[in-house]
C-alpha positions in Angstrom: -107.1 -37.8 -17.1 -107.8 -38.2 -13.1 -105.3 -40.8 -13.3 -102.8 -38.7 -14.8 -103.8 -35.9 -12.1 -103.5 -38.4 -9.3 -99.9 -39.6 -10.8 -98.8 -35.9 -11.0 -99.7 -35.2 -7.7 -98.2 -38.2 -5.8 -94.9 -37.5 -7.7 -95.1 -33.8 -6.5 -95.8 -35.0 -2.9 -93.0 -37.5 -3.1 -90.6 -34.6 -4.5 -91.7 -32.2 -2.0 -91.5 -34.4 0.9 -88.0 -35.5 0.2 -87.2 -31.8 -0.1 -88.7 -30.5 2.9 -88.1 -33.3 5.5 -85.4 -35.7 6.1 -86.8 -39.3 6.9 -87.8 -39.9 10.7 -87.0 -43.3 10.7 -83.9 -44.7 12.2 -81.5 -46.3 9.7 -80.4 -48.8 12.2 -83.8 -49.9 13.2 -85.0 -52.3 10.1 -88.2 -53.5 11.9 -91.0 -52.7 14.3 -91.6 -54.0 17.7 -94.7 -54.8 19.7 -97.9 -56.4 19.0 -99.0 -56.2 15.4 -102.6 -54.5 15.0 -102.7 -54.8 11.3 -100.8 -56.1 8.2 -102.2 -54.5 5.1 -101.9 -56.2 1.7 -101.2 -53.7 -1.1 -102.1 -54.5 -4.6 -100.9 -52.7 -7.7 -103.5 -50.5 -9.0 -102.1 -51.3 -12.6 -101.7 -55.2 -12.3 -103.7 -56.2 -9.4 -100.5 -58.3 -8.0 -99.3 -58.0 -4.4 -96.5 -55.3 -4.3 -96.2 -54.4 -0.6 -97.2 -55.2 3.2 -97.6 -52.4 5.8 -97.3 -53.8 9.4 -98.9 -51.3 12.1 -97.7 -52.2 15.6 -98.6 -51.2 19.2 -95.8 -51.0 21.4 -97.8 -50.1 24.6 -98.2 -46.6 26.3 -99.7 -44.8 23.2 -96.6 -45.9 21.3 -96.9 -47.0 17.7 -94.6 -48.1 14.9 -95.4 -48.6 11.0 -93.2 -50.1 8.4 -94.1 -50.9 4.6 -91.9 -53.6 3.0 -92.0 -53.9 -1.0 -92.6 -57.6 -2.3 -92.8 -59.0 -5.8 -91.5 -57.1 -8.8 -90.8 -53.9 -6.9 -88.7 -55.8 -4.2 -85.0 -54.7 -4.8 -85.4 -52.2 -7.4 -85.2 -48.5 -6.1 -88.8 -47.1 -6.6 -90.6 -43.9 -5.1 -92.6 -44.5 -1.5 -94.2 -42.1 0.6 -95.4 -43.5 4.2 -96.7 -40.6 6.2 -98.5 -40.9 9.7 -101.0 -38.3 10.4 -103.2 -37.8 13.7 -107.0 -37.7 12.5 -107.6 -34.6 14.0 -104.4 -32.7 12.4 -102.4 -32.1 9.2 -99.2 -32.0 10.9 -97.6 -35.5 10.5 -96.7 -37.6 13.4 -93.9 -39.4 11.0 -92.8 -39.5 7.7 -90.3 -41.4 5.4 -90.5 -40.3 1.9 -88.0 -41.1 -0.9 -86.5 -43.9 -3.3 -86.2 -47.2 -1.5 -84.8 -50.6 -2.5 -87.0 -52.6 0.2 -88.9 -50.5 2.4 -90.1 -47.5 4.2 -90.1 -46.7 7.8 -89.9 -48.1 10.6 -92.0 -44.9 12.0 -92.1 -44.7 15.5 -94.5 -42.4 17.3 -96.6 -41.5 20.0 -100.4 -40.6 20.0 -103.4 -41.2 22.3 -105.7 -40.5 19.5 -106.6 -42.2 15.9 -104.0 -42.0 13.3 -104.0 -42.2 9.4 -101.5 -44.2 7.7 -100.7 -43.0 4.1 -98.9 -44.8 1.6 -98.1 -43.9 -1.9 -96.0 -46.0 -4.2 -94.5 -45.5 -7.8 -93.6 -48.2 -9.9 -90.2 -48.3 -11.8 -91.8 -46.4 -14.5 -93.0 -43.9 -12.2 -96.6 -44.8 -12.5 -98.8 -44.7 -9.5 -98.8 -48.4 -8.3 -100.4 -47.9 -4.7 -102.4 -45.0 -2.9 -103.4 -46.2 0.5 -105.4 -44.5 3.4 -106.2 -46.3 6.5 -107.3 -45.1 9.9 -106.6 -46.9 13.3 -107.8 -46.2 16.6 
């Protein structure tokens, strides 16, 4: 029951996010620059296999960039992804890229002088929840 509810909420968030906000990522920019401060490996909740990697980059002067690249069986087919960055002290996103993507979500470039939270949701080709990640960076 909890897994169905989580999947329904993630699907709803992906659909609503796609409707209310266009991606803030620049289509011409495919990578993040700066010093990588984190590389998160995401494993499928269903199979345990690696399905994506998220890079968090410090670009200096309180500027950051985040990008998630799919891997394994999810790389290539169009699947639902939701990459949203929030300041820890607010529910207003600093950046978001929500939709169905072939290879990656982002890059999201943003500026903050405080801690921020990276939220990633991914569905597999059958629209089953595959990744549900939340991490804080300071």
